[in-house]
C-alpha positions as CSV (number, residue, x, y, z in Angstrom):
1,M,0.2,0.1,0.0
2,E,2.0,2.7,-1.0
3,K,0.2,6.0,1.2
4,K,-0.3,6.0,4.5
5,L,-3.2,5.9,6.6
6,K,-4.2,8.6,8.6
7,G,-5.3,8.5,12.6
8,S,-8.8,9.5,11.6
9,Q,-9.2,6.6,9.5
10,R,-7.4,4.3,11.6
11,K,-9.9,5.1,14.9
12,R,-13.1,4.7,11.8
13,L,-11.0,1.4,10.4
14,R,-10.6,0.1,14.2
15,E,-14.3,1.2,15.1
16,L,-15.7,-1.0,12.1
17,A,-13.2,-3.9,13.3
18,H,-14.7,-4.2,17.1
19,G,-17.9,-6.5,15.3
20,L,-16.0,-8.6,13.3
21,D,-14.7,-11.8,14.0
22,P,-11.4,-13.3,13.3
23,V,-10.6,-14.9,10.1
24,I,-7.8,-16.7,10.6
25,Q,-5.7,-18.2,13.1
26,I,-2.3,-18.5,14.0
27,G,-1.5,-21.9,15.7
28,K,1.1,-24.7,16.0
29,R,2.7,-24.2,12.1
30,G,2.8,-19.9,12.9
31,V,3.1,-18.4,9.3
32,T,2.8,-20.2,5.8
33,D,3.5,-19.2,3.1
34,E,-0.4,-21.4,2.5
35,V,-1.6,-18.5,5.5
36,M,0.0,-15.1,3.2
37,R,-2.2,-16.7,0.7
38,Q,-5.3,-16.9,2.7
39,I,-5.1,-13.9,4.5
40,D,-3.9,-12.7,0.8
41,N,-7.5,-13.6,-0.5
42,V,-8.9,-12.8,2.2
43,L,-8.3,-8.8,2.8
44,T,-8.8,-9.2,-1.0
45,D,-12.7,-10.1,-0.1
46,H,-12.8,-7.8,2.6
47,E,-10.5,-5.3,3.0
48,L,-10.9,-4.7,7.1
49,I,-10.0,-8.5,8.7
50,K,-8.6,-9.7,12.4
51,I,-5.9,-12.5,12.8
52,R,-6.2,-14.3,16.2
53,F,-2.8,-16.0,17.3
54,N,-3.1,-18.7,19.0
55,D,-0.3,-19.8,19.3
56,F,3.2,-17.1,18.5
57,K,1.6,-14.9,20.9
58,E,4.9,-13.4,22.0
59,E,6.0,-13.2,18.2
60,K,3.1,-10.9,17.4
61,K,4.1,-7.8,16.7
62,D,6.8,-9.0,14.4
63,L,5.1,-11.4,12.6
64,S,2.3,-8.5,12.1
65,A,4.3,-6.7,10.5
66,R,6.2,-9.3,7.8
67,I,2.1,-10.1,6.9
68,A,1.7,-6.4,6.4
69,E,4.7,-5.7,4.5
70,E,4.2,-9.7,2.2
71,T,0.3,-8.7,1.9
72,G,0.7,-5.1,1.2
73,S,-1.8,-4.3,4.0
74,E,-1.5,-1.9,7.1
75,L,-1.9,-3.1,10.6
76,V,-4.5,-0.9,11.9
77,G,-4.2,-2.0,15.2
78,M,-3.8,-4.3,18.0
79,I,-6.0,-5.9,20.7
80,G,-4.8,-8.8,23.2
81,N,-3.5,-12.0,20.5
82,I,-5.7,-9.9,17.6
83,A,-4.9,-8.2,15.0
84,I,-6.1,-5.7,12.7
85,F,-5.0,-5.5,8.8
86,Y,-6.9,-3.3,6.1
87,R,-5.4,-3.1,2.4
88,E,-8.1,-1.2,0.0
89,N,-10.0,-2.8,-2.6
90,P,-9.0,-2.3,-6.0
91,E,-12.6,-1.5,-7.2
92,K,-13.6,2.0,-6.0
93,E,-17.4,1.3,-5.5
94,K,-16.7,-2.1,-3.3
95,R,-14.2,0.0,-0.9
96,I,-14.5,1.0,2.2
97,D,-15.9,4.5,3.6
98,L,-12.9,5.7,6.0
99,K,-15.1,9.2,6.3
100,R,-16.2,10.0,9.7
101,K,-20.1,8.9,10.2
């Protein structure tokens, strides 16, 4: 993602993510190539996702940075062992409205 999110946009995305359930879980096998493909696909479909770290909790910050870098997404926030990621949808009509409501 070439443009960085503003603080107000991050806040809006965290608000929107509040009601979401984690769609990916990082378990004993860690962040494998297959998990990365799944994350990439889910980001394409949903733009805003949560990932739960069931294992690798000590490494979650480093792993989240790697996930963001490799998927071209942004880490919007982290609450406990759940990370929130956002990647803008290439189709304009499917994008999340980042303006405050």
